[in-house]
Each structure stands twice: as C-alpha cells, then as structure tokens.
A tleap script that builds the chain and sets N, CA, C and O, in Angstrom:
source leaprc.protein.ff14SB
mol = sequence {
  NMET SER GLN PHE LEU ASN PHE LEU TRP GLU
  VAL VAL ASN THR PRO VAL LEU TRP GLU VAL
  VAL ASN THR PRO ALA GLY ILE THR ALA MET
  ALA GLY VAL LEU LEU TRP ALA LEU ASN HIE
  ALA TYR ALA ALA LYS PRO ALA TRP VAL LYS
  TRP GLU GLY THR ILE ILE SER ALA ILE ARG
  THR ALA GLU LYS GLN ILE PRO ASP SER THR
  GLY ASN SER GLY LEU LYS LYS LEU ASP LEU
  ALA LEU ASP LEU VAL ILE ARG ILE TYR GLU
  ALA GLU ARG GLY LYS SER PRO SER GLN LYS
  ILE LYS ASP GLU LEU ARG GLU GLY ILE GLN
  ILE LEU HIE ASN LYS LEU ASP GLU SER GLY
  VAL LEU ILE GLY ARG ALA GLY CGLU
}
set mol.1.N position { 97.438 10.385 215.598 }
set mol.1.CA position { 97.179 11.785 215.857 }
set mol.1.C position { 97.048 12.039 217.349 }
set mol.1.O position { 97.543 13.045 217.856 }
set mol.2.N position { 96.389 11.136 218.049 }
set mol.2.CA position { 96.198 11.339 219.480 }
set mol.2.C position { 97.533 11.250 220.224 }
set mol.2.O position { 97.700 11.895 221.259 }
set mol.3.N position { 98.485 10.463 219.716 }
set mol.3.CA position { 99.803 10.401 220.343 }
set mol.3.C position { 100.510 11.743 220.226 }
set mol.3.O position { 101.160 12.204 221.164 }
set mol.4.N position { 100.373 12.355 219.066 }
set mol.4.CA position { 100.980 13.661 218.868 }
set mol.4.C position { 100.350 14.692 219.800 }
set mol.4.O position { 101.060 15.495 220.404 }
set mol.5.N position { 99.033 14.675 219.920 }
set mol.5.CA position { 98.354 15.617 220.806 }
set mol.5.C position { 98.753 15.385 222.259 }
set mol.5.O position { 98.923 16.340 223.016 }
set mol.6.N position { 98.901 14.130 222.651 }
set mol.6.CA position { 99.353 13.830 224.004 }
set mol.6.C position { 100.761 14.361 224.239 }
set mol.6.O position { 101.050 14.943 225.284 }
set mol.7.N position { 101.641 14.154 223.246 }
set mol.7.CA position { 103.002 14.675 223.343 }
set mol.7.C position { 102.999 16.196 223.442 }
set mol.7.O position { 103.708 16.775 224.264 }
set mol.8.N position { 102.199 16.835 222.601 }
set mol.8.CA position { 102.103 18.294 222.613 }
set mol.8.C position { 101.594 18.792 223.959 }
set mol.8.O position { 102.091 19.791 224.478 }
set mol.9.N position { 100.617 18.112 224.520 }
set mol.9.CA position { 100.089 18.493 225.826 }
set mol.9.C position { 101.157 18.355 226.909 }
set mol.9.O position { 101.268 19.199 227.797 }
set mol.10.N position { 101.935 17.283 226.824 }
set mol.10.CA position { 103.001 17.077 227.803 }
set mol.10.C position { 104.053 18.185 227.717 }
set mol.10.O position { 104.554 18.654 228.739 }
set mol.11.N position { 104.379 18.593 226.505 }
set mol.11.CA position { 105.363 19.669 226.329 }
set mol.11.C position { 104.822 20.981 226.866 }
set mol.11.O position { 105.523 21.691 227.587 }
set mol.12.N position { 103.588 21.309 226.524 }
set mol.12.CA position { 102.986 22.568 226.954 }
set mol.12.C position { 102.738 22.570 228.453 }
set mol.12.O position { 102.781 23.627 229.081 }
set mol.13.N position { 102.486 21.442 229.022 }
set mol.13.CA position { 102.110 21.345 230.428 }
set mol.13.C position { 103.320 21.228 231.365 }
set mol.13.O position { 103.141 21.045 232.569 }
set mol.14.N position { 104.544 21.330 230.839 }
set mol.14.CA position { 105.719 21.204 231.702 }
set mol.14.C position { 105.976 22.505 232.446 }
set mol.14.O position { 105.858 23.582 231.863 }
set mol.15.N position { 106.325 22.422 233.721 }
set mol.15.CA position { 106.614 23.624 234.509 }
set mol.15.C position { 107.811 24.406 233.978 }
set mol.15.O position { 107.859 25.629 234.110 }
set mol.16.N position { 108.778 23.712 233.378 }
set mol.16.CA position { 109.966 24.400 232.860 }
set mol.16.C position { 109.585 25.364 231.747 }
set mol.16.O position { 110.093 26.484 231.695 }
set mol.17.N position { 108.700 24.941 230.861 }
set mol.17.CA position { 108.263 25.819 229.770 }
set mol.17.C position { 107.608 27.080 230.321 }
set mol.17.O position { 107.895 28.184 229.859 }
set mol.18.N position { 106.743 26.921 231.290 }
set mol.18.CA position { 106.053 28.083 231.857 }
set mol.18.C position { 107.012 28.990 232.615 }
set mol.18.O position { 106.824 30.206 232.643 }
set mol.19.N position { 108.041 28.406 233.230 }
set mol.19.CA position { 109.041 29.230 233.904 }
set mol.19.C position { 109.822 30.067 232.902 }
set mol.19.O position { 110.130 31.229 233.168 }
set mol.20.N position { 110.141 29.485 231.756 }
set mol.20.CA position { 110.861 30.222 230.709 }
set mol.20.C position { 109.979 31.309 230.111 }
set mol.20.O position { 110.441 32.427 229.881 }
set mol.21.N position { 108.729 30.994 229.861 }
set mol.21.CA position { 107.809 31.963 229.263 }
set mol.21.C position { 107.533 33.125 230.212 }
set mol.21.O position { 107.294 34.245 229.763 }
set mol.22.N position { 107.563 32.871 231.513 }
set mol.22.CA position { 107.270 33.921 232.485 }
set mol.22.C position { 108.473 34.781 232.846 }
set mol.22.O position { 108.387 35.595 233.765 }
set mol.23.N position { 109.579 34.622 232.154 }
set mol.23.CA position { 110.730 35.500 232.362 }
set mol.23.C position { 110.579 36.725 231.470 }
set mol.23.O position { 109.826 36.689 230.497 }
set mol.24.N position { 111.286 37.814 231.789 }
set mol.24.CA position { 111.226 38.990 230.904 }
set mol.24.C position { 111.621 38.672 229.460 }
set mol.24.O position { 111.026 39.202 228.522 }
set mol.25.N position { 112.621 37.812 229.284 }
set mol.25.CA position { 113.031 37.449 227.925 }
set mol.25.C position { 111.935 36.648 227.218 }
set mol.25.O position { 111.696 36.842 226.026 }
set mol.26.N position { 111.278 35.759 227.940 }
set mol.26.CA position { 110.197 34.969 227.347 }
set mol.26.C position { 109.020 35.826 226.953 }
set mol.26.O position { 108.434 35.646 225.886 }
set mol.27.N position { 108.673 36.771 227.833 }
set mol.27.CA position { 107.555 37.685 227.532 }
set mol.27.C position { 107.910 38.562 226.342 }
set mol.27.O position { 107.072 38.801 225.472 }
set mol.28.N position { 109.152 39.043 226.300 }
set mol.28.CA position { 109.594 39.866 225.169 }
set mol.28.C position { 109.547 39.066 223.868 }
set mol.28.O position { 109.111 39.579 222.838 }
set mol.29.N position { 109.990 37.826 223.915 }
set mol.29.CA position { 109.961 36.985 222.716 }
set mol.29.C position { 108.528 36.745 222.252 }
set mol.29.O position { 108.245 36.810 221.056 }
set mol.30.N position { 107.622 36.469 223.191 }
set mol.30.CA position { 106.219 36.245 222.817 }
set mol.30.C position { 105.616 37.519 222.235 }
set mol.30.O position { 104.875 37.459 221.253 }
set mol.31.N position { 105.923 38.670 222.828 }
set mol.31.CA position { 105.403 39.937 222.297 }
set mol.31.C position { 105.962 40.203 220.906 }
set mol.31.O position { 105.247 40.686 220.029 }
set mol.32.N position { 107.234 39.891 220.704 }
set mol.32.CA position { 107.836 40.073 219.383 }
set mol.32.C position { 107.186 39.208 218.327 }
set mol.32.O position { 106.923 39.663 217.213 }
set mol.33.N position { 106.927 37.960 218.677 }
set mol.33.CA position { 106.260 37.053 217.731 }
set mol.33.C position { 104.848 37.550 217.435 }
set mol.33.O position { 104.408 37.523 216.286 }
set mol.34.N position { 104.139 38.001 218.463 }
set mol.34.CA position { 102.783 38.524 218.262 }
set mol.34.C position { 102.789 39.758 217.370 }
set mol.34.O position { 101.968 39.868 216.459 }
set mol.35.N position { 103.716 40.693 217.626 }
set mol.35.CA position { 103.791 41.899 216.787 }
set mol.35.C position { 104.173 41.562 215.355 }
set mol.35.O position { 103.643 42.154 214.414 }
set mol.36.N position { 105.091 40.611 215.181 }
set mol.36.CA position { 105.451 40.190 213.833 }
set mol.36.C position { 104.242 39.618 213.108 }
set mol.36.O position { 104.000 39.934 211.943 }
set mol.37.N position { 103.482 38.772 213.805 }
set mol.37.CA position { 102.307 38.146 213.187 }
set mol.37.C position { 101.255 39.195 212.817 }
set mol.37.O position { 100.671 39.140 211.735 }
set mol.38.N position { 101.019 40.148 213.719 }
set mol.38.CA position { 100.048 41.200 213.420 }
set mol.38.C position { 100.511 42.070 212.255 }
set mol.38.O position { 99.716 42.417 211.382 }
set mol.39.N position { 101.786 42.420 212.240 }
set mol.39.CA position { 102.319 43.229 211.148 }
set mol.39.C position { 102.217 42.487 209.826 }
set mol.39.O position { 101.872 43.073 208.800 }
set mol.40.N position { 102.512 41.224 209.854 }
set mol.40.CA position { 102.421 40.415 208.638 }
set mol.40.C position { 100.970 40.319 208.158 }
set mol.40.O position { 100.708 40.362 206.956 }
set mol.41.N position { 100.040 40.191 209.085 }
set mol.41.CA position { 98.633 40.062 208.721 }
set mol.41.C position { 98.075 41.372 208.161 }
set mol.41.O position { 97.305 41.358 207.201 }
set mol.42.N position { 98.456 42.486 208.751 }
set mol.42.CA position { 97.901 43.771 208.314 }
set mol.42.C position { 98.677 44.416 207.175 }
set mol.42.O position { 98.202 45.385 206.581 }
set mol.43.N position { 99.855 43.901 206.860 }
set mol.43.CA position { 100.646 44.466 205.773 }
set mol.43.C position { 100.152 44.014 204.409 }
set mol.43.O position { 100.519 44.604 203.393 }
set mol.44.N position { 99.339 42.994 204.371 }
set mol.44.CA position { 98.826 42.494 203.096 }
set mol.44.C position { 97.919 43.552 202.466 }
set mol.44.O position { 96.938 43.988 203.068 }
set mol.45.N position { 98.261 43.945 201.270 }
set mol.45.CA position { 97.486 44.967 200.561 }
set mol.45.C position { 96.589 44.283 199.538 }
set mol.45.O position { 96.909 43.201 199.046 }
set mol.46.N position { 95.461 44.920 199.220 }
set mol.46.CA position { 94.593 44.325 198.201 }
set mol.46.C position { 95.293 44.286 196.842 }
set mol.46.O position { 96.222 45.053 196.585 }
set mol.47.N position { 94.837 43.393 195.990 }
set mol.47.CA position { 95.469 43.168 194.687 }
set mol.47.C position { 95.485 44.425 193.828 }
set mol.47.O position { 96.406 44.613 193.033 }
set mol.48.N position { 94.492 45.280 193.971 }
set mol.48.CA position { 94.397 46.422 193.071 }
set mol.48.C position { 95.491 47.448 193.302 }
set mol.48.O position { 95.774 48.236 192.400 }
set mol.49.N position { 96.115 47.474 194.467 }
set mol.49.CA position { 97.143 48.481 194.747 }
set mol.49.C position { 98.306 48.338 193.764 }
set mol.49.O position { 98.883 49.342 193.348 }
set mol.50.N position { 98.653 47.118 193.392 }
set mol.50.CA position { 99.740 46.881 192.438 }
set mol.50.C position { 99.384 47.387 191.040 }
set mol.50.O position { 100.270 47.652 190.227 }
set mol.51.N position { 98.106 47.518 190.769 }
set mol.51.CA position { 97.633 47.877 189.432 }
set mol.51.C position { 97.045 49.286 189.400 }
set mol.51.O position { 96.259 49.605 188.508 }
set mol.52.N position { 97.411 50.123 190.350 }
set mol.52.CA position { 96.792 51.442 190.487 }
set mol.52.C position { 96.944 52.290 189.222 }
set mol.52.O position { 95.975 52.911 188.784 }
set mol.53.N position { 98.124 52.328 188.637 }
set mol.53.CA position { 98.328 53.116 187.414 }
set mol.53.C position { 97.476 52.611 186.263 }
set mol.53.O position { 96.884 53.398 185.524 }
set mol.54.N position { 97.418 51.303 186.116 }
set mol.54.CA position { 96.606 50.698 185.063 }
set mol.54.C position { 95.129 51.017 185.284 }
set mol.54.O position { 94.400 51.305 184.335 }
set mol.55.N position { 94.699 50.964 186.529 }
set mol.55.CA position { 93.300 51.254 186.847 }
set mol.55.C position { 92.964 52.701 186.525 }
set mol.55.O position { 91.900 52.977 185.970 }
set mol.56.N position { 93.850 53.625 186.862 }
set mol.56.CA position { 93.600 55.044 186.562 }
set mol.56.C position { 93.478 55.254 185.063 }
set mol.56.O position { 92.586 55.967 184.602 }
set mol.57.N position { 94.372 54.635 184.302 }
set mol.57.CA position { 94.285 54.751 182.837 }
set mol.57.C position { 92.988 54.155 182.312 }
set mol.57.O position { 92.363 54.718 181.413 }
set mol.58.N position { 92.582 53.026 182.866 }
set mol.58.CA position { 91.339 52.386 182.431 }
set mol.58.C position { 90.133 53.253 182.779 }
set mol.58.O position { 89.194 53.344 181.988 }
set mol.59.N position { 90.143 53.884 183.933 }
set mol.59.CA position { 89.042 54.769 184.321 }
set mol.59.C position { 88.947 55.944 183.354 }
set mol.59.O position { 87.858 56.297 182.901 }
set mol.60.N position { 90.076 56.541 183.045 }
set mol.60.CA position { 90.069 57.685 182.115 }
set mol.60.C position { 89.590 57.266 180.724 }
set mol.60.O position { 88.847 57.996 180.068 }
set mol.61.N position { 90.022 56.090 180.286 }
set mol.61.CA position { 89.575 55.595 178.979 }
set mol.61.C position { 88.069 55.367 178.976 }
set mol.61.O position { 87.385 55.744 178.024 }
set mol.62.N position { 87.553 54.758 180.028 }
set mol.62.CA position { 86.117 54.492 180.121 }
set mol.62.C position { 85.330 55.805 180.172 }
set mol.62.O position { 84.259 55.911 179.574 }
set mol.63.N position { 85.857 56.795 180.880 }
set mol.63.CA position { 85.178 58.096 180.963 }
set mol.63.C position { 85.112 58.759 179.596 }
set mol.63.O position { 84.126 59.422 179.275 }
set mol.64.N position { 86.150 58.585 178.790 }
set mol.64.CA position { 86.177 59.194 177.455 }
set mol.64.C position { 85.285 58.449 176.472 }
set mol.64.O position { 84.671 59.070 175.605 }
set mol.65.N position { 85.207 57.144 176.591 }
set mol.65.CA position { 84.501 56.348 175.598 }
set mol.65.C position { 83.004 56.248 175.838 }
set mol.65.O position { 82.248 56.055 174.885 }
set mol.66.N position { 82.551 56.372 177.077 }
set mol.66.CA position { 81.125 56.194 177.368 }
set mol.66.C position { 80.558 57.506 177.886 }
set mol.66.O position { 80.924 57.955 178.972 }
set mol.67.N position { 79.660 58.127 177.114 }
set mol.67.CA position { 79.078 59.400 177.545 }
set mol.67.C position { 78.188 59.229 178.782 }
set mol.67.O position { 77.617 58.162 179.006 }
set mol.68.N position { 78.083 60.278 179.562 }
set mol.68.CA position { 77.235 60.247 180.752 }
set mol.68.C position { 75.760 60.075 180.405 }
set mol.68.O position { 74.975 59.599 181.225 }
set mol.69.N position { 75.388 60.463 179.192 }
set mol.69.CA position { 73.987 60.360 178.784 }
set mol.69.C position { 73.566 58.926 178.479 }
set mol.69.O position { 72.377 58.657 178.309 }
set mol.70.N position { 74.511 58.015 178.407 }
set mol.70.CA position { 74.216 56.605 178.144 }
set mol.70.C position { 73.485 56.012 179.344 }
set mol.70.O position { 73.821 56.314 180.489 }
set mol.71.N position { 72.497 55.176 179.088 }
set mol.71.CA position { 71.799 54.504 180.181 }
set mol.71.C position { 72.752 53.604 180.950 }
set mol.71.O position { 73.572 52.899 180.363 }
set mol.72.N position { 72.632 53.638 182.267 }
set mol.72.CA position { 73.533 52.872 183.139 }
set mol.72.C position { 75.000 53.165 182.845 }
set mol.72.O position { 75.827 52.253 182.823 }
set mol.73.N position { 75.321 54.437 182.620 }
set mol.73.CA position { 76.683 54.789 182.227 }
set mol.73.C position { 77.702 54.403 183.290 }
set mol.73.O position { 78.806 53.970 182.961 }
set mol.74.N position { 77.347 54.555 184.553 }
set mol.74.CA position { 78.291 54.209 185.616 }
set mol.74.C position { 78.671 52.743 185.579 }
set mol.74.O position { 79.847 52.397 185.697 }
set mol.75.N position { 77.681 51.884 185.418 }
set mol.75.CA position { 77.934 50.448 185.361 }
set mol.75.C position { 78.718 50.076 184.106 }
set mol.75.O position { 79.610 49.229 184.154 }
set mol.76.N position { 78.384 50.706 182.988 }
set mol.76.CA position { 79.092 50.418 181.739 }
set mol.76.C position { 80.541 50.880 181.825 }
set mol.76.O position { 81.436 50.208 181.312 }
set mol.77.N position { 80.779 52.013 182.463 }
set mol.77.CA position { 82.152 52.498 182.630 }
set mol.77.C position { 82.942 51.560 183.537 }
set mol.77.O position { 84.105 51.259 183.269 }
set mol.78.N position { 82.304 51.101 184.610 }
set mol.78.CA position { 82.965 50.159 185.515 }
set mol.78.C position { 83.317 48.874 184.776 }
set mol.78.O position { 84.426 48.359 184.913 }
set mol.79.N position { 82.377 48.358 183.995 }
set mol.79.CA position { 82.622 47.124 183.245 }
set mol.79.C position { 83.750 47.291 182.239 }
set mol.79.O position { 84.601 46.412 182.099 }
set mol.80.N position { 83.757 48.431 181.532 }
set mol.80.CA position { 84.815 48.677 180.548 }
set mol.80.C position { 86.168 48.809 181.239 }
set mol.80.O position { 87.154 48.224 180.791 }
set mol.81.N position { 86.218 49.568 182.319 }
set mol.81.CA position { 87.481 49.738 183.041 }
set mol.81.C position { 87.982 48.396 183.566 }
set mol.81.O position { 89.171 48.093 183.463 }
set mol.82.N position { 87.091 47.601 184.121 }
set mol.82.CA position { 87.479 46.286 184.631 }
set mol.82.C position { 87.985 45.393 183.504 }
set mol.82.O position { 88.976 44.681 183.665 }
set mol.83.N position { 87.304 45.434 182.368 }
set mol.83.CA position { 87.725 44.630 181.224 }
set mol.83.C position { 89.122 45.037 180.758 }
set mol.83.O position { 89.945 44.179 180.439 }
set mol.84.N position { 89.391 46.334 180.719 }
set mol.84.CA position { 90.714 46.807 180.302 }
set mol.84.C position { 91.795 46.361 181.288 }
set mol.84.O position { 92.864 45.912 180.874 }
set mol.85.N position { 91.524 46.479 182.567 }
set mol.85.CA position { 92.501 46.077 183.583 }
set mol.85.C position { 92.743 44.569 183.511 }
set mol.85.O position { 93.885 44.121 183.620 }
set mol.86.N position { 91.698 43.797 183.330 }
set mol.86.CA position { 91.847 42.339 183.263 }
set mol.86.C position { 92.644 41.937 182.025 }
set mol.86.O position { 93.450 41.008 182.083 }
set mol.87.N position { 92.423 42.630 180.904 }
set mol.87.CA position { 93.191 42.312 179.693 }
set mol.87.C position { 94.684 42.567 179.908 }
set mol.87.O position { 95.521 41.772 179.479 }
set mol.88.N position { 95.009 43.660 180.562 }
set mol.88.CA position { 96.418 43.965 180.842 }
set mol.88.C position { 96.983 42.969 181.859 }
set mol.88.O position { 98.121 42.519 181.726 }
set mol.89.N position { 96.188 42.630 182.865 }
set mol.89.CA position { 96.594 41.623 183.860 }
set mol.89.C position { 96.938 40.305 183.160 }
set mol.89.O position { 97.979 39.702 183.419 }
set mol.90.N position { 96.044 39.874 182.270 }
set mol.90.CA position { 96.261 38.615 181.557 }
set mol.90.C position { 97.492 38.689 180.656 }
set mol.90.O position { 98.234 37.713 180.544 }
set mol.91.N position { 97.714 39.835 180.013 }
set mol.91.CA position { 98.871 39.984 179.138 }
set mol.91.C position { 100.179 39.924 179.931 }
set mol.91.O position { 101.167 39.362 179.460 }
set mol.92.N position { 100.181 40.497 181.119 }
set mol.92.CA position { 101.405 40.506 181.920 }
set mol.92.C position { 101.629 39.208 182.670 }
set mol.92.O position { 102.765 38.747 182.782 }
set mol.93.N position { 100.573 38.618 183.180 }
set mol.93.CA position { 100.721 37.414 184.001 }
set mol.93.C position { 100.560 36.128 183.196 }
set mol.93.O position { 100.985 35.063 183.644 }
set mol.94.N position { 99.958 36.213 182.027 }
set mol.94.CA position { 99.768 35.016 181.219 }
set mol.94.C position { 98.631 34.126 181.679 }
set mol.94.O position { 98.502 32.993 181.214 }
set mol.95.N position { 97.808 34.623 182.585 }
set mol.95.CA position { 96.660 33.842 183.053 }
set mol.95.C position { 95.570 34.805 183.511 }
set mol.95.O position { 95.827 35.971 183.812 }
set mol.96.N position { 94.352 34.285 183.553 }
set mol.96.CA position { 93.226 35.099 184.019 }
set mol.96.C position { 93.274 35.225 185.535 }
set mol.96.O position { 93.689 34.295 186.225 }
set mol.97.N position { 92.848 36.375 186.056 }
set mol.97.CA position { 92.806 36.518 187.511 }
set mol.97.C position { 91.684 35.679 188.109 }
set mol.97.O position { 90.682 35.397 187.451 }
set mol.98.N position { 91.867 35.289 189.355 }
set mol.98.CA position { 90.824 34.539 190.050 }
set mol.98.C position { 89.642 35.462 190.331 }
set mol.98.O position { 89.753 36.681 190.196 }
set mol.99.N position { 88.525 34.886 190.717 }
set mol.99.CA position { 87.342 35.695 191.018 }
set mol.99.C position { 87.619 36.653 192.178 }
set mol.99.O position { 87.123 37.780 192.189 }
set mol.100.N position { 88.408 36.206 193.149 }
set mol.100.CA position { 88.753 37.067 194.285 }
set mol.100.C position { 89.531 38.290 193.813 }
set mol.100.O position { 89.258 39.408 194.250 }
set mol.101.N position { 90.493 38.083 192.928 }
set mol.101.CA position { 91.284 39.200 192.417 }
set mol.101.C position { 90.423 40.108 191.554 }
set mol.101.O position { 90.575 41.329 191.601 }
set mol.102.N position { 89.517 39.530 190.762 }
set mol.102.CA position { 88.604 40.362 189.968 }
set mol.102.C position { 87.751 41.237 190.871 }
set mol.102.O position { 87.532 42.412 190.576 }
set mol.103.N position { 87.273 40.674 191.963 }
set mol.103.CA position { 86.471 41.455 192.916 }
set mol.103.C position { 87.304 42.577 193.539 }
set mol.103.O position { 86.811 43.691 193.716 }
set mol.104.N position { 88.569 42.284 193.873 }
set mol.104.CA position { 89.437 43.312 194.432 }
set mol.104.C position { 89.747 44.392 193.408 }
set mol.104.O position { 89.803 45.572 193.754 }
set mol.105.N position { 89.948 44.008 192.153 }
set mol.105.CA position { 90.190 44.996 191.102 }
set mol.105.C position { 88.963 45.883 190.903 }
set mol.105.O position { 89.096 47.096 190.743 }
set mol.106.N position { 87.774 45.290 190.912 }
set mol.106.CA position { 86.539 46.055 190.778 }
set mol.106.C position { 86.414 47.061 191.924 }
set mol.106.O position { 86.053 48.218 191.709 }
set mol.107.N position { 86.714 46.614 193.128 }
set mol.107.CA position { 86.665 47.502 194.288 }
set mol.107.C position { 87.685 48.634 194.144 }
set mol.107.O position { 87.397 49.787 194.466 }
set mol.108.N position { 88.875 48.290 193.658 }
set mol.108.CA position { 89.904 49.309 193.446 }
set mol.108.C position { 89.487 50.335 192.405 }
set mol.108.O position { 89.766 51.524 192.557 }
set mol.109.N position { 88.825 49.887 191.354 }
set mol.109.CA position { 88.330 50.817 190.330 }
set mol.109.C position { 87.335 51.782 190.945 }
set mol.109.O position { 87.379 52.983 190.676 }
set mol.110.N position { 86.448 51.268 191.764 }
set mol.110.CA position { 85.451 52.137 192.402 }
set mol.110.C position { 86.104 53.123 193.366 }
set mol.110.O position { 85.732 54.296 193.394 }
set mol.111.N position { 87.067 52.664 194.149 }
set mol.111.CA position { 87.752 53.541 195.096 }
set mol.111.C position { 88.528 54.627 194.363 }
set mol.111.O position { 88.426 55.805 194.705 }
set mol.112.N position { 89.300 54.234 193.360 }
set mol.112.CA position { 90.096 55.212 192.624 }
set mol.112.C position { 89.222 56.164 191.811 }
set mol.112.O position { 89.541 57.346 191.688 }
set mol.113.N position { 88.128 55.660 191.261 }
set mol.113.CA position { 87.218 56.536 190.527 }
set mol.113.C position { 86.684 57.626 191.451 }
set mol.113.O position { 86.622 58.798 191.079 }
set mol.114.N position { 86.304 57.227 192.644 }
set mol.114.CA position { 85.796 58.194 193.609 }
set mol.114.C position { 86.858 59.235 193.953 }
set mol.114.O position { 86.558 60.427 194.016 }
set mol.115.N position { 88.106 58.789 194.176 }
set mol.115.CA position { 89.194 59.723 194.489 }
set mol.115.C position { 89.451 60.680 193.325 }
set mol.115.O position { 89.631 61.881 193.527 }
set mol.116.N position { 89.467 60.140 192.112 }
set mol.116.CA position { 89.692 60.990 190.943 }
set mol.116.C position { 88.559 61.982 190.744 }
set mol.116.O position { 88.787 63.141 190.397 }
set mol.117.N position { 87.339 61.519 190.965 }
set mol.117.CA position { 86.173 62.373 190.810 }
set mol.117.C position { 86.180 63.496 191.847 }
set mol.117.O position { 85.895 64.647 191.516 }
set mol.118.N position { 86.504 63.168 193.095 }
set mol.118.CA position { 86.541 64.176 194.153 }
set mol.118.C position { 87.647 65.197 193.928 }
set mol.118.O position { 87.492 66.367 194.276 }
set mol.119.N position { 88.758 64.764 193.350 }
set mol.119.CA position { 89.872 65.680 193.111 }
set mol.119.C position { 89.672 66.522 191.850 }
set mol.119.O position { 90.466 67.422 191.578 }
set mol.120.N position { 88.633 66.241 191.088 }
set mol.120.CA position { 88.340 67.026 189.880 }
set mol.120.C position { 89.107 66.576 188.657 }
set mol.120.O position { 89.073 67.261 187.635 }
set mol.121.N position { 89.784 65.471 188.721 }
set mol.121.CA position { 90.579 64.970 187.602 }
set mol.121.C position { 89.687 64.503 186.456 }
set mol.121.O position { 90.099 64.549 185.297 }
set mol.122.N position { 88.486 64.061 186.761 }
set mol.122.CA position { 87.606 63.506 185.727 }
set mol.122.C position { 86.733 64.557 185.067 }
set mol.122.O position { 85.793 64.199 184.356 }
set mol.123.N position { 86.999 65.815 185.268 }
set mol.123.CA position { 86.261 66.872 184.579 }
set mol.123.C position { 86.666 66.813 183.106 }
set mol.123.O position { 87.828 66.565 182.783 }
set mol.124.N position { 85.701 67.041 182.223 }
set mol.124.CA position { 85.991 66.936 180.791 }
set mol.124.C position { 85.769 65.527 180.303 }
set mol.124.O position { 86.591 64.977 179.570 }
set mol.125.N position { 84.666 64.946 180.705 }
set mol.125.CA position { 84.347 63.566 180.347 }
set mol.125.C position { 83.851 63.484 178.909 }
set mol.125.O position { 83.872 64.466 178.167 }
set mol.126.N position { 83.408 62.303 178.539 }
set mol.126.CA position { 82.952 62.059 177.170 }
set mol.126.C position { 81.807 62.994 176.813 }
set mol.126.O position { 80.886 63.217 177.598 }
set mol.127.N position { 81.892 63.517 175.637 }
set mol.127.CA position { 80.817 64.359 175.135 }
set mol.127.C position { 80.896 65.804 175.619 }
set mol.127.O position { 80.040 66.614 175.264 }
set mol.128.N position { 81.890 66.139 176.411 }
set mol.128.CA position { 82.008 67.523 176.883 }
set mol.128.C position { 83.089 68.239 176.154 }
set mol.128.O position { 83.336 69.416 176.416 }
savepdb mol mol.pdb
quit
C-alpha cells in the first residue's frame, strides 16, 4: 500500500501535471468534473418520489378508514398509509424495503399529507 501511495505522490507532485492543470483547458476540465459530481450528488431524489401516486392513494385510504375522533388518529393514519405503501412496494419489487427506504417513505407520506391537507384535497374525511 505504501508503494502505491508513494507512486501516487510522485505523480501528483510532478511539475508537468501542475502545468497541465494550470492551463485554461485544465481548469475547464476540473470545473466540468466538479460540476458533474455536484449535479450527480444533488440529483439523487428520495425513494418516496417514485411512489408519490401510491402514497397519495394510501393517504386517502387512511383518511377514509380512520375517523378523526379516534385516539392518536394521525399516528394510526400514518401507520396505515405506510403499511399500504410497503405492501405495494413488496408486491412490485418482490422484497421488503430497507429501513432507510421505509424512513424515506414515511417522510414522503408526511410531506404529501401536508401538501394535500393545505390544498384542501383531504376535506371530507372519515365520518364526515
């Protein structure tokens, strides 16, 4: 390993490399690689975005099935919606989602529920 690090240091420490990097073409290439890396890093969307339609349907189903008068209705609706989304996920993918994906789906349910609630789509809930 130390031989490789020594070799890498020798390559990085050569004046020719720095002369190439300090040219307009070298700077442009480095900026392009940096922008590509940043775009690739920030383009990653959370798992729930792919399941947005399923999540909306699950939210509406949970709103219809669990009345607001139920104790802890918000938590029960979240659990039901998450369970419905996970069942569909498992049916389509053939495997259970990881804990990270479950957490992202739960977050997506909360975000979409808030958007639907603010837009007035959830008016006419269970028992109304």
